[in-house]
N, C-alpha and C positions, 0 to 999 in steps of 0.2 A: 935593353934594360936601362932604366934611369937610376941615377944615383940618389941615395937618400940625402936630404938636406941636413947639413951639419948643424948641430946645436950651437947657438951663439955663445960667446964668452960672457960670463956674468958681468964683468965691468962694462963691456960694450952695451949690453942690454940695460944696465943701470943708467948709463949716459943717455941712451935713447929715451928712456922713461923720464929722466930729468928734463930733456929738451921738450918732450910733449907737455910736461907739467908747466914749464916756463911759457910755452905758446898758449896754453889754456889760461894762465894767469894774465898774460898780456891781453887776450881776448876779453876776459872778464873785466879788466881795468878799463878797456875802451867802452864796453857796454855800460859799466857803472858811471862813466862820465856823461852818458846820455840820459841816464835815469834821474829822477828827482833827487837832489842833494849832491849830484856829481859836479855841478858847476855853480858859480855865483848867480848866473842868469836863470837858473832853474832850481831854486832851493826847496827843501822839504818844509812844509808849513806846519808849525806846532802852535798849540794854543797859549802856552806861557813859557817863561824862561825856566821854570822849575823842571820842565820835562826835556830840556835840550840835551843834557848829558845822558839821561836814561835812553832817550830816543837814539842818540848817536851810538851808544854802546850796544844797542840792540842789533846793529848792523854786523853781519858776520865778515870774517876775513875773506878777501878775494882769493887768497892763495890756498888756505887750508880749511876755510869755513868754520873756524873756531871763534869764540868771543874776542872782542877787541876792548881796549881800555883807552880812556881819554888821556891825552898827554897835555894838550894846551887848547885854550879857547882864544878866539880872536874875532876880528870883523873883516869884512871884505866888501868892496863896492860892487853893486850890480845895477842894472837898469831900473830896478824897483827901489833902490836905496841901499842902505846898509843891511847886510845879512851876517849872521853868526857863522864863523868857521870853526870847526872842531877838528883838531888833529888827533887821529886815532893810530894806535899801534897794536898789532896782534900780540897776544900774550904768549903764544906758542912759537911762531916763526919769525916775529919781529917785523912783518910787512907793515908799511905805513900807508895811510889814506887820509884824505881830508874830506869832511862832509860839511855841506852848507845848509843852514837852516834859517828860516824867517819866522819871527813871532807874529802871529795873526790874532788880533783880539777879536773875540766873538761879541757881537752886539746883542743886547737884550731887546726883546720886542716891546 
């Protein structure tokens, strides 16, 4: 006869869940660095300066997937020239992220 597996203690299960969540957050952070806006070399292209903040705030938090808010605007060097950097902070969990954007003017025909 085999013994029944003993139920885990609540605190132990909570710590395991937190470790899984932290690993998921780290994986999402690495993936976000490879996507547009994750680095100065690969910025998100926007049509004008008026949409920079709205576009940045549309990005969800990598930890809890809730809306983020703009904390600070700046510039960063890239191979294509200067790009805008927007520091974001999650409204719920406080996670921070930087998004890079480049203003691309549309030309009329």
